C-alpha positions as CSV (number, residue, x, y, z in Angstrom):
1,M,5.6,1.4,-16.3
2,L,4.9,-0.2,-13.0
3,E,3.4,1.9,-10.2
4,S,4.2,1.3,-6.5
5,M,1.4,1.4,-3.9
6,T,3.8,3.4,-1.6
7,G,3.5,7.1,-2.1
8,Y,3.2,10.5,-0.4
9,A,2.0,14.0,-1.4
10,S,1.1,17.2,0.3
11,H,-0.3,20.6,-0.8
12,K,-1.2,23.9,0.8
13,G,-3.8,26.4,-0.5
14,D,-6.0,29.3,0.5
15,A,-9.2,30.9,-0.8
16,L,-12.4,32.4,0.4
17,G,-10.9,33.5,3.8
18,H,-9.6,30.0,4.6
19,S,-6.2,28.2,4.4
20,W,-5.7,24.5,4.3
21,T,-3.2,21.6,4.0
22,W,-3.6,18.3,2.2
23,D,-1.7,15.2,3.3
24,L,-2.0,12.1,1.1
25,R,-0.1,8.9,1.7
26,S,-0.4,5.1,1.0
27,V,1.1,1.7,1.6
28,N,0.5,-1.7,0.1
29,A,-2.9,-3.5,0.5
30,K,-4.8,-6.2,-1.2
31,G,-7.4,-3.9,-2.5
32,L,-8.2,-0.2,-2.3
33,D,-8.7,1.0,1.3
34,L,-9.6,4.7,1.6
35,R,-9.4,6.4,5.0
36,L,-10.3,10.1,5.0
37,R,-10.0,12.6,7.8
38,L,-12.0,15.7,6.7
39,P,-13.9,18.7,8.1
40,D,-17.5,17.5,8.6
41,W,-19.0,21.0,7.9
42,I,-18.3,21.1,4.2
43,E,-21.2,19.3,2.6
44,G,-20.4,16.9,-0.3
45,L,-16.6,16.9,0.3
46,E,-16.1,13.3,1.3
47,P,-18.1,11.6,-1.5
48,A,-16.5,13.9,-4.0
49,L,-13.0,13.0,-2.8
50,R,-13.8,9.2,-2.6
51,A,-14.9,9.3,-6.2
52,A,-11.7,11.1,-7.3
53,L,-9.4,8.7,-5.4
54,S,-11.3,5.6,-6.6
55,K,-11.0,6.7,-10.2
56,A,-7.3,7.4,-10.0
57,L,-6.1,4.5,-7.8
58,A,-6.6,0.8,-8.0
59,R,-4.9,-0.6,-4.9
60,G,-3.4,0.6,-1.7
61,S,-4.2,1.5,1.9
62,V,-4.7,5.3,1.2
63,N,-4.9,7.9,4.0
64,L,-6.1,11.4,3.1
65,S,-6.3,14.2,5.6
66,L,-7.3,17.9,5.2
67,R,-6.7,20.5,7.9
68,I,-8.5,23.8,7.2
69,Q,-8.7,27.0,9.2
70,R,-10.3,30.4,8.9
71,N,-7.9,33.3,8.2
72,E,-7.7,35.9,11.1
73,E,-8.6,38.8,8.9
74,Q,-12.0,37.2,8.3
75,S,-12.8,37.3,12.0
76,T,-13.8,40.2,14.2
77,L,-14.0,40.7,18.0
78,S,-17.3,42.0,19.5
79,V,-18.7,42.4,23.0
80,N,-21.0,39.7,24.4
81,A,-24.0,41.8,25.1
82,G,-25.7,39.4,27.5
83,Q,-22.5,38.9,29.4
84,L,-22.0,42.7,29.7
85,A,-25.5,43.2,30.9
86,A,-25.0,40.6,33.6
87,V,-21.7,42.1,34.7
88,L,-23.2,45.7,34.9
89,G,-26.2,44.4,36.9
90,A,-23.8,42.8,39.3
91,I,-21.7,45.9,39.6
92,K,-24.8,48.0,40.3
93,A,-26.0,45.7,43.0
94,A,-22.6,45.6,44.6
95,E,-22.3,49.4,44.7
96,A,-25.8,49.7,46.2
97,Q,-24.9,47.2,48.9
98,A,-21.6,48.9,49.6
99,A,-23.4,52.3,49.9
100,D,-25.8,50.9,52.5
101,A,-22.8,49.8,54.5
102,G,-21.1,53.2,54.1
103,V,-18.4,51.9,51.9
104,A,-17.4,53.8,48.7
105,L,-16.2,51.7,45.8
106,A,-13.8,52.8,43.1
107,P,-15.5,53.2,39.7
108,S,-15.0,50.3,37.3
109,K,-13.0,50.8,34.1
110,A,-14.0,49.6,30.7
111,S,-10.7,47.7,30.4
112,D,-11.5,45.8,33.6
113,L,-14.8,44.7,32.2
114,L,-13.5,43.7,28.8
115,G,-10.9,41.5,30.4
116,L,-13.5,39.4,32.2
117,R,-13.9,35.9,30.9
118,G,-16.6,35.5,28.3
119,M,-17.0,39.3,27.7
120,M,-15.4,39.2,24.2
121,E,-16.4,36.8,21.4
122,T,-15.2,36.1,17.9
123,T,-17.7,36.6,15.1
124,S,-17.0,35.4,11.5
125,E,-18.5,36.0,8.2
126,D,-20.7,33.2,6.9
127,T,-18.8,30.8,4.7
128,D,-20.1,29.8,1.3
129,T,-19.4,26.0,1.7
130,K,-20.3,25.3,-2.0
131,A,-17.7,27.8,-3.2
132,L,-15.2,26.4,-0.7
133,L,-15.9,22.9,-1.9
134,T,-15.3,24.0,-5.5
135,A,-12.0,25.6,-4.5
136,L,-10.9,22.5,-2.6
137,M,-11.8,20.0,-5.4
138,A,-10.0,22.2,-8.0
139,E,-6.7,21.3,-6.2
140,V,-7.3,17.5,-6.1
141,P,-6.0,16.9,-9.7
142,A,-2.7,18.5,-8.8
143,L,-2.4,16.7,-5.5
144,L,-3.1,13.3,-7.2
145,E,-0.6,14.1,-10.0
146,S,2.1,14.7,-7.5
147,F,1.1,11.6,-5.6
148,T,1.0,9.4,-8.7
149,A,4.4,10.8,-9.8
150,M,6.0,9.6,-6.6
151,R,4.3,6.2,-6.9
152,Q,5.6,5.9,-10.5
153,Q,9.1,6.9,-9.4
154,E,8.9,4.1,-6.7
155,G,7.5,1.8,-9.3
156,Q,10.4,2.4,-11.7
157,A,12.9,1.4,-9.0
158,L,10.7,-1.6,-8.2
159,Q,10.6,-2.6,-11.9
160,T,14.4,-2.6,-12.1
161,V,14.5,-4.9,-9.0
162,L,11.9,-7.3,-10.4
163,L,13.5,-7.6,-13.8
164,D,16.9,-8.4,-12.1
165,Q,15.2,-11.1,-10.0
166,L,13.5,-12.6,-13.1
167,A,16.9,-12.7,-14.8
168,Q,18.2,-14.6,-11.8
169,I,15.3,-17.1,-12.0
170,D,15.9,-17.6,-15.7
171,A,19.6,-18.2,-15.1
172,L,19.0,-20.7,-12.3
173,T,16.4,-22.5,-14.4
174,S,19.1,-22.9,-17.2
175,Q,21.5,-24.2,-14.5
176,A,18.8,-26.7,-13.3
177,A,18.3,-27.9,-16.9
178,T,22.1,-28.6,-17.2
179,A,22.1,-30.3,-13.8
180,A,19.0,-32.4,-14.8
181,E,20.7,-33.5,-18.1
182,A,23.8,-34.5,-16.2
183,R,21.6,-36.5,-13.7
184,R,19.9,-38.2,-16.6
185,A,22.8,-40.5,-17.4
186,E,23.3,-41.3,-13.7
187,S,19.6,-42.1,-13.4
188,A,19.8,-44.4,-16.3
189,D,22.7,-46.3,-14.8
190,A,21.0,-46.4,-11.4
191,L,17.8,-47.8,-13.1
192,R,19.6,-50.6,-14.8
193,S,21.5,-51.4,-11.6
194,N,18.3,-51.5,-9.6
195,L,16.5,-53.6,-12.1
196,A,19.4,-56.2,-12.0
197,R,19.4,-56.1,-8.2
198,V,15.6,-56.8,-8.0
199,L,15.7,-59.6,-10.5
200,E,18.7,-61.3,-8.8
201,N,16.9,-61.3,-5.4
202,T,13.3,-62.0,-6.5
203,E,12.1,-65.4,-7.7
204,G,9.6,-65.5,-10.4
205,A,9.6,-61.7,-10.9
206,D,8.2,-60.4,-14.2
207,E,11.1,-58.7,-15.7
208,T,8.9,-56.5,-18.0
209,R,6.6,-55.4,-15.1
210,V,9.6,-54.5,-12.9
211,A,11.1,-52.5,-15.7
212,Q,7.8,-50.7,-16.2
213,E,7.6,-49.8,-12.6
214,L,11.2,-48.5,-12.5
215,A,10.4,-46.5,-15.7
216,I,7.4,-44.9,-14.0
217,L,9.6,-43.9,-11.1
218,A,12.1,-42.4,-13.6
219,V,9.3,-40.4,-15.3
220,K,8.1,-39.1,-11.9
221,A,11.6,-37.9,-11.1
222,D,11.9,-36.0,-14.4
223,V,11.9,-32.2,-13.9
224,M,11.8,-30.9,-17.5
225,E,8.1,-30.0,-17.3
226,E,8.8,-28.0,-14.2
227,L,11.7,-26.2,-15.9
228,D,9.6,-25.5,-19.0
229,R,6.8,-24.0,-16.8
230,L,9.3,-21.9,-14.9
231,R,10.6,-20.4,-18.3
232,A,7.0,-19.8,-19.3
233,H,6.3,-18.0,-16.0
234,V,9.4,-15.8,-16.5
235,E,8.2,-14.7,-19.9
236,A,4.7,-14.1,-18.6
237,A,6.0,-12.0,-15.8
238,R,8.2,-9.9,-18.1
239,G,5.1,-9.3,-20.3
240,L,3.1,-8.1,-17.3
241,I,5.9,-5.7,-16.2
242,A,6.1,-4.3,-19.7
243,Q,2.3,-3.9,-19.7
244,G,2.5,-1.6,-16.7
245,S,0.2,-1.1,-13.7
246,P,-2.3,-2.2,-12.6
247,V,-0.8,-5.8,-12.8
248,G,-0.1,-6.4,-9.1
249,R,-2.7,-9.1,-8.5
250,K,-1.7,-11.0,-11.7
251,L,2.0,-10.8,-10.6
252,D,1.1,-12.0,-7.1
253,F,-0.8,-15.0,-8.6
254,L,2.2,-15.8,-10.9
255,M,4.5,-15.8,-7.9
256,Q,2.4,-18.6,-6.4
257,E,3.0,-20.6,-9.6
258,F,6.7,-19.9,-9.5
259,N,6.9,-21.2,-5.9
260,R,4.8,-24.3,-6.8
261,E,7.3,-25.3,-9.5
262,A,10.3,-24.6,-7.4
263,N,8.9,-26.8,-4.6
264,T,8.2,-29.6,-7.1
265,L,11.7,-29.3,-8.5
266,C,13.2,-29.7,-5.0
267,S,11.1,-32.7,-4.2
268,K,12.2,-34.4,-7.5
269,A,15.8,-33.3,-7.3
270,Q,17.5,-36.5,-6.2
271,S,20.9,-34.9,-6.5
272,V,22.9,-32.4,-4.5
273,D,23.4,-29.9,-7.4
274,L,19.8,-29.9,-8.4
275,T,18.6,-29.5,-4.8
276,R,20.9,-26.6,-4.3
277,I,19.6,-24.9,-7.4
278,G,16.1,-25.5,-6.3
279,L,16.7,-23.9,-2.9
280,D,18.4,-20.9,-4.6
281,L,15.3,-20.6,-6.8
282,K,13.0,-20.6,-3.8
283,A,15.0,-17.8,-2.2
284,V,14.9,-15.6,-5.2
285,I,11.2,-16.2,-5.7
286,D,10.4,-15.5,-2.1
287,Q,12.3,-12.2,-2.4
288,M,10.5,-11.3,-5.6
289,R,7.2,-12.1,-4.0
290,E,7.9,-9.5,-1.3
291,Q,8.6,-6.9,-3.9
292,V,5.5,-7.8,-5.9
293,Q,3.3,-7.0,-2.8
294,N,4.0,-3.3,-3.5
295,V,2.9,-3.3,-7.1
296,E,-0.4,-1.7,-7.9
């Protein structure tokens, strides 16, 4: 089954006093481009994730982000001892200065002091980053499974579209063969007529040589080789699709060959019907090439 390079998956988890959210998404790219946004305080997390993603994916511009936070119950409030000492010293100095001036100050309340900026601070238990790393990496297979499932779902729809486009190319190739056969008789008549016209208006012309030159032109205008190669490319593409991903690069190369044959067909057409078919072929091939860009 084909796999698309477009996909998305998310997952939430919690352990060891932390909760987190994974976000994994990708779009098409020529190769595998990994972009990770991770907490930098968990040692070994990034290389472990890069290895897991590289093993599971072959192509795509992949963005993985991890948002992690400590649970509130793991944190406690405590008084900043240094700040408290500084405030108490300032209060004592202010009371002494006020007493010298004959002014009595109201006593300070504990609630007033605790409400001052910087008086309270949050303290947390030390985090075992190795254990947290193990907990996080244990969720990666499930995240990748969900992500791959979506890419495969997209790939299945993509496969249906590609097979339909190959059927159109196959049908247009058959139409081109019919049009080319019909053109053959007309070409033969035109060749004889041209040969007679040349001989009538040229003195001392070598009839055999002129006939050879016209025959060479006729061979150059023949499109059967291009049609045979188009049929071969159709079968090759169907085989690759049946093989399943990763075949995106091979299909992309094959689309270049499809386009080359369609261009040659149009340049050799020399008839309205064959030109129309060639242009229809180019249109379908171009549409198919756009779809192939998403195949891993």
